[in-house]
Each structure stands twice: as structure tokens, then as C-alpha cells.
N, C-alpha and C positions, 0 to 999 in steps of 0.2 A: 597063212599062218599069222604071226604077229604083224607082218607087213600091213595087212588090211586095217587093223585097228590103229597102228601108229600113223597110217596114211591120213587119218582124219584130223591129226593134230595140226593146228594152225598157229601162227604167231599170236601171242597174247594169251593163249590158253595156259592154265596152270596144270602142272603134272607132278607126280612123284615117281621115283625109281624104287619099286618094291624091294629090290636087292640091296638098296642103300638108303634106308629110311633116315640115316643120320645126315643125309644131304638136305633134308627138309623139302619144302615145296619149291618148285622151279617154274619159271615162265618160259614158254617156248619162244625162241627168237626166230628160228627158221626150220623148215623141214624140206630138204632138197635131196631127192634120190635116196631116201631112207636114212640120211644122216640128219639127225635132229639136234640142233643147237639149243641148249636150255641153260638159263641163268638161274642156278640154285641159290637159295638164301644162305645156306651154310657152306657151300662148296665153290660158288662162283660159276663161271661159264664153262660148260662141259659139252662136248660133241658126243652124242650117243649113236651107236650103230643100231638102227631100228630092226635089223634082221636078227640081232642077238638079245636085245633088251626090250621088254614090253613096258612102256610107260603107262601109268594109270592117271587118267584125267581127274582133276580135283575141282569140285564145284563148291565154292565157298559162298555162304549167304552174305 
């Protein structure tokens, strides 16, 4: 399920949480055992449970 896509997230990648667009874009800090730590511009550092939340990679030019 979402585990497969979240598993590709690596430190340094930019992501958004589609359920919380108000958090802005975040940078992945770590991805260990499905727990993804992301530093969001508007919310700060959050730990996301990858089995419940599908983060969307952001590719900025």
C-alpha cells in the first residue's frame, strides 16, 4: 500500500502532506521503519506514520 511509495523517501527529499496543505513543503530528515521525520516550513519537525499518511514528493525547479 502506501508503505511502498513512502519507502522511497530519503533524507533531503521535499514532500507535502496532502491532508495538511497548510504545513507547506517539508524536507525529509529520516525514514526509519515507516516513521518519516519531516521538517515542514510552516509546522516545524513532525514524525509521520508512513502506514497511515501518504506523503507526496515535490520536485522544485
